[in-house]
N, C-alpha and C positions, 0 to 999 in steps of 0.2 A: 529744954525750955528755951524759948526765943528763936528756935530754928524756923525758918520760913522756906516753904517749897511750893511749887505749883506747876501749871502747864501754861504755855503760851497758846492762846486761842484767838481766832478772829470772830468778830460778831457777824452773824448772818440772820436773815429773816427765816420764816418757816419754810421757804422754798430753797434755802441754801445760798441766796444772793447776798453778797457782802453788804453790810450796813456800816455806817460810820457814826456811831453815837458819840456825844460829847463825853469827856471824862467825868466821872463822878467826883463830887466835891470831897468825898471821903476816900478816894482811891489810894491814898498813901497808907491806909490802915488795912489790915487783913480783912478779907470778905467774911462776914459772919452770917449772912442770910443765904438761903438756898433757893434756887429756881425750881428744883424738882427733887422728889424722893424716889420716884418710880419711873420706868420707861413710859408708862401711860400718861405721865405729866407732860411729856414732850410731844411735839408735832410728829406726824408720820415721817419716817426716814431719819429720825434722831433717836438717841438713847440717853438715859440719865447716867452720867458719871457719878456713881454713888459717893466717891471720895470727896469730890469738889461740889456736888450738888448742882451741876449745870447740864443742859441739854447739848449733846455733841452730835454732829452730822455723821451718819454711818459711812 
């Protein structure tokens, strides 16, 4: 309990070009919402990391 872990990732668009989004106002808290559940939720060339719920470039 209370253990935090994660992966360092860079934000990119659907073509893999880096983007520079502004920090979220709630970024000090653990992320609770998912971007994806399945690979089909992600753009072509990306897969869904099921542990973290984000699309990652292959």
